[in-house]
N, C-alpha and C positions, 0 to 999 in steps of 0.2 A: 432332689432328684432321686427317683426310685432306683433301687438296685437293678441291674440289667436283667437278671433272671426273672424278677417280678414283672418287669416291663414286657419282656418276651412272652411271659405267660399270659398277660393281659392282651397282648396283641394277638396271640394264637387263639385265645378263647374268643375274642371279639370277631375274628374271621370265621371261626367255626359257626358261631351263631348267625352271622351274615349268610354264610353258605346254606345253612338249614332254613333260614327264613326265605331266601330266594327259591330254594327247591319247593317249599311248601306254598309259595305264592303269597306270603304275608309281607307287611312292611318291615324291612330290616332295621330302620331306626327305632321303631316301636318295640321290636322284639329285643333289641340290645338294651334298651332302657328298662323294660320289664325284668329281663334276666339280671341286669345290673342291680336293680332294686332287691330282687330275691336274694342275691349273693352278698349284698352289702353287710348283712348281719351273720354270715356264716363264720363260725369260730376259726381262728387262725388265718383268716383272709388278710392280706397285707392292707395297710391303710393307704389307698390310693387317693392322696389329696390332690386337688386340682391346682396346679401352679399357673397363675394368671400370666406370668411372663412367658411360659412356654407356649400357652394357648394363643396369646396375642401375637407372638413373633414367629413361632414355628408351625402352628396348625392353621390359624385363620388366613394368613397371607397366601399360602399355596392352594387352599381350597377356593378362595375368592379368585385368584389368578387363573386357576384351571377353569372355573365356571366362566370367567370373562373371555377366555380363549375360545370357548365354544359358543358364546353369545353372538348375536347378530347386532353389530353397531347400527346397521341401517334400520333393523327392526326396533332397536331402543329409541333411535331418533324419531321414528314414525310414531312412537307411543310414549314420547317425552312428557306429555302432560299427565296422563294416568300415573306413570312411573314416578314422576316428580311428586305428585300429590300423596303417593303412598310412602315414598322413601324419605321425604322431608316433612310434608304436612302431617301425615298420620303419625310418624314417629314422634314429633313435637306434641301433637294432640294427645297421643297415648301417655307420654311423659307427664303432661299436665293431669290427665284423668286419673292415672294410677297414683301420682303423687298426692293429689288432694284427698283421694280416698284413704290412703295410708296415714296422711296427716291427721285426718279426722278420727281414725279408728285406733291407731297405735299410741298408747299413752306416753307422753313425754317426747314424742317425735316432732322435731321442728320442721317447718315447711322446706328449708333447705335440704335437710336429710331426706325428707320424703320425695323431693324432686330428684335426688340422687337415685333413690330407688326406682322412681318413675322412668328415668333415663336407662336404667339397667334393664328393666323388663320391657322396654318399648319396641325393640327391634325383633321382628320375626325372623326365624330361620327357615328358609323355603326349601331346604334340601329334601325333607321328607314330603313336602307338598308337591314339589316338582317331580319327584320320583313317582308319586302316586298318579299325578296328572299325565306324565308321559306314558305310563302303563296303561291308563284308561282312555288315552286318546283325546285329550282336551285340545280345543282349538289352539292354533299356534298363537294367536294374539293373546290369549289368557296366559299361555306359558311365557310369552315374552315379557308380559306385564309382571307376572310373579318373579321371574328370573331377575329382571331389571330392578325390582324392589329389593330383592335379596342382596344384590350387588352393592347398593348404595346406602341402604338403611342403617347398616352397621356404622358407617362413617358418621351419619347424622347423630345416631344415638351416643357413640363414644365421645363425639365432640361436645354434645350437650352434658354428658356425664362429667367430662373433665371441667367444664365451666361450673357445674353445680358443686363439684368437689372443691374447687378453688374457693368458692363462696363459703362453704361450711368450714374449711380449715383456717380461714381467716387470712387469705391472701390479699384482701382489699379489692377484689374484683367485683365490680358493680353489675347490675342487670344489663346495662347498656354495654359495658366492657364485655360481658359474657356473649352478647350478640355479635360484637365485633370480633371477638376471638373465634366464634363459630364460622363467620364469613371468611376471615383470613385463613384459617385452617382449611376450609373447603377450597378456596382459590389456590392455595398453595399445593394442596393435593392434586388438583387438576393439572397444574403446570409441571410439578415434578413427574407425574405419571406419563404426561405427554412427551416430555424431554427424554425421560429414561426409555420409553418405547421407541421413540425415533433413533436414539443412539444404538440400542440393542439391535434394531433392525439393520442399521447401517453396518454394525460389526458382523452380524451373522451373514449378511449378504456377501461379505468379502472372505469368510472363512473357507468355504468350499469343502467342509468336512462335516458330515452328518453328525457324528459323535460329539465333536466340539460344539456345534450349534445347539444340540440338545442339553449338552453340560451347561452352556451359557443360560439357556432357557430356565434350567433348574435353579439358577441363582437369582433370576429376575425378581420373584415376588419378595424374597428376604431382603435383598439389597434395596429395592424400591421402598419397601416399608420402613426400613431402618434410616434411609436417607431422608425421607419425608418427616419422620418422627424427630430427627436430629435438628431440623429447622422449624419444629413446632407446626408442621403441616399434618393434614390428615393422611396418615400412612395407609389406611384401608382404602380411601378413595384413590390414592396414587397408584396402588396395586391394581385396582379395577381398571383405571384409565389405560395403564400399561398393557393390561391383558387384552382390552378391547382393541387397542392400536395394533398390537402384534398378531391377534387373531384375525383382524380384517386384512392383514398383509401376508398371511400365512401362504396364499397361492404363490408368492414369489420364491418360497423356499423350495429346496429339492424334494422330490417325491419321497425318497427314502427317509428324509429327515421328518416329513409330515407323519409318515407311518409310525416312525420311531417316537415322535413327540406324543401322538395320540396314545400309544401303548403305555408310555411312561406315565402320563398324567392320569390315565384311566386306572392304573394300578395304584398310584398315589392317592387318588380320590377314594377308592375302596378302603384302603388301609386307614386313612385319616378319619373318614366318616365312621368307620367301625370304632375306631379308638374314641372318637368324641362322644358318640351316643352311649358306649359302654361306661365312660367316665361319668356321665350325667347320672346314670342309675346308681353307680357305685358311691356317689356323694352322700347318700341318705344318712348313714350312720354318723359321718363326720359333721354334717350340717346340724342334725338333731342334737349331737352331744355338745356342739358349741353354743347352743341357746341356753341363756341363763334365766330367761323369763318363763312365765307359764305357757305351755304349748297350746292349751286350749283356745284361749283368746287370740293367740298369735295365728293359730290355724284358721279361726274365723275370719281374721283380717286377711289372710291369704286368699281364702275363698272370695272375699269382697274385692280385693285387688285383681284377681283373676277375672271376675265378672266385669270389673271396670274396663280391662283391656279388651275383653271380648266384645262388650257393648260398644266400646269406642270404635273398634274396627268396623263393626257393622254399620253404625251410624255414619261414620266418615265416608265409607265406600258408597252407600246408597246416596248420601247427600251430595258428594262431589260428582257422583256419576249422573244423577238425574236433575238435580236443582238447576244447573245452567240450562238444560234442555227445556225444562218447564218454564223458566223465566223467558227464554227466547222463543217459546211456543214451537220448537222443533219437534218433528214427529219421528225422526230417525233414531230413537233411543235404542241402546243395545238391550238385548234380552235380559229380563230380570233374573234369569237363572244364572247368567254370567256373573252378576253382582253378587249373588248368593255364594258362588264358589270362591270368588276372590275374597269376600268378607269371612269365609270360613277357612282360610289358609294362613292362620296366625300362629303356628307353632314357635315357641321360643326354643332357643338352643344354647350351645356352649358359650357364645359371646356374653349372654347374660350372666351366666355363672362365673365366667372369668372376670368380668367387670365387678361383680359383686365381691369376689375374692380379693380383687385389687384395691378395694376401698382402704385408705390409709388406716393404720391403728391409732394414730394420734394427730391432733391438729398442730399447727405451727407453734402454738404456745406450749405444747407438751401435754395438754389434757387429752384423755382418751376420746377417739372419735365416737360421737354419740350414736347410740342404737346400731352399732355396727353389726352385732350378732343378729339383730332383727332384720336388718337390710339383707344379710346373706340368706337367712332362713326364708324370707318372703320371696327372694329372687328364685331360690331353688323351688319353692312351692309353685310359683307362677309357671316356671319353665316346665316342671313335671306335669302339672295340671293341663297346660295347654297341649303338650305333647300327646297325653293320653286322650284328651278330649277330641282334638282335631284328628289325630292320627287314627283313631278308632272309628270316627264317623264320616270323615271326608270321602273315602271311597264309596261308601253307601250312598252319601248325598249326591255325589257325581252320577252314579247309575240311576238314582231315583229321578233326578232332574233331567236325565237323558242329554247331558251336555257333551256333545261329541263334535269334533271338527271334521270338515270336508277337505282338510289340507292334503290327504294322500292323493286324491283324485286331481286336485289343483296342481300339486307337485308333479304328478306324473305327466299331466298335460304339458306343463311348462318344460319339464325335462325332455319330453319327447320332441318338442319344437326345437330346444337347444341341441339335443342329440342330432336331430336331422341337419341343422345348420352346421354343427361341428363336423359331422361326417362329410358334408359337401365341401367344407374348408379343407378337411384332411385330403380328400380325393383330388381337390384342385392343387394343393401343394405337391402331392405325389405326381400328378401329371407334369407340373413345372420341373420336378427334380428328374423325372425319367424321360423328358422330352429329348435331352441331348445324349444321355447315358443310360441305357437299359440295363438294369440289374440282371444278373444270372438267374437262370431257371424260371420258376414261376412266382418269384418274390413279389413282384408288383401286383399280380392277380390275388395272391393271398392277402396282401395288405388291403386291397380294395374290398375284398370279401369281409375281412375283420371289421373295417369301418362300417360297411352296410349292416353287419350283424348287430353292432352296438346301436345303430339307428333303429333297426327293426324291433329289437327287444324292448325299447322304450315305448314304441307305439303299441306293442302287444299287451302292455300293462294297462292300457286304456280300455281294452275290450272287455268281453265277458270273462268270467273266472274259468279256470280249468275244469271245475266241476261241471260246467255248462257245455263247454266245447272240446273238452279233452286237453291233453298235453300240447302246448305250443311248441314250435320249433326251438325257441330259445330255452324253454324249460328242459326240452328233451336233450339239448346240447349241454346244458349245466349238469343235468343228471348223468349223462354218459361220460362227459369230460371228468366229473368228480370221481367216477368209478375208475376211469383210466389213471387219474393222479394217485389214487389209493394203491393200484396195482404197481405204478412206478415206485412209489414210496417203499412198498414192501421189498422190491427188488434190490434197492440201495441199502435198506437195513440189513437184508440177507447178505449182501456182499461185504458190508462192514463186519457182521458177525463171522463171516468166513475169512476174515483178514485179507480180503481181496482189494478193499479200498480203506483209506484212513479215515478217522473220525472227522478230520478237518474237511476232507472232500464231502462226506456225508452232510455235514452242517451246511456247506455251501450250496449243495444241491437241494437239501430240503428247504432252505431259505427261498429258492427260486420256486419251488413247488408250492410252498405256503403263500407266496405272494400271488400266484395264479389262482389258488383256491380261495383266497380272500376276495379276489376280483369276482369269482363265480358267485360267492355268497352275496357280495354287494349287488350284483346284477339281479 
């Protein structure tokens, strides 16, 4: 465990690089890796070694859980076939491809150790790819497929990795036993995740306290992971299932809880992702110093293994996407540009480095684990090479192919219809409530106008842009109300500075103004 000042310095530096990358419009993960590489050989820099236990228990579960909360379980179900082919089939195919190449090229490496390496470098980390795709407006189906793959592929790879490790260290596990271990761990992860998600949902529904609900939510990824691992199930898969379950049922929570949860997990994601990619870059010196073999042939092997996982992904994506259509003579094949984008979104990440670092030092007989330093080096090489390769070329490729979604118009149309029906239901409910008892003043009229306003502004987004027709009524409302909120905020701050109201009063009022401003931004 690093000293606290060193860890704080790392976090502060990673967040600073992230802030600059976002301001300059470049990929933050890529910038963090490059800066980390450059700094890894600075004299006097602390030795930030990657602790696999910390990564697998304290970093990966919350990142996966947060991504699952924001994912659409309905969208994943609708795309279960392509997601399953990528998250299960491609991971195992990449394990075999990378393992065979390493077995062939690295002197003295057994097939079992090579398959350990294959499982280590098999799962892509789609954090960077999804960030790029969201910024460039990829179609939602592609984003759902890439996101669904990233949620599940770590579970597949880590389970295959443990089976391969068990074979190498001499636990007596056979190939058939490894398959059984994989199936049991996956089934156990599904069950644990569903049960934990259901229990947490029942508990949170009865708390009636937003702060407590958010606090319970913070414990879910860690508790779920540890519980599943304790019974030898897939902790990663359990965390994903729990996150999908709770995310699907988030509308049942209190509005304040949802706002708070979103803010908490957005901040946690930013911090953890910055830490993860900075650590990847900073590993260069540690990994290179730990290699006892000649670096030149090992680097050549790294290039070959990287080429193997790149080619394996391209071949798998195009074969599984188009072969069934060709065999059935169907004509409704997806655009080839979509297949290119999916096949070029294979960045590896911290899971690969953590798994490599977690390779045992010795077998059960006490002998040193064979080729351990080579496995760690090759895992680092493939992770770094794929991050730089895909991260630097994927944005250009998406723009060059013109892969853009029309989801914004489709969403606006669906939202306008839903807003229209919601406004009508709200007015009907208001009529029922005011039929017997009329509220004082013009409360009912103001409420009807507010409902109509929300309906109108949804339909306005379907028309021509403001550049063509000028400012719409809803845009004018948002602009003017935003200026009014700023003026109100200035008055409250001035009253606090003049000691006419207390800070607690200011915080309470600012919270109300902030919620209204967020609603204006959302609209």
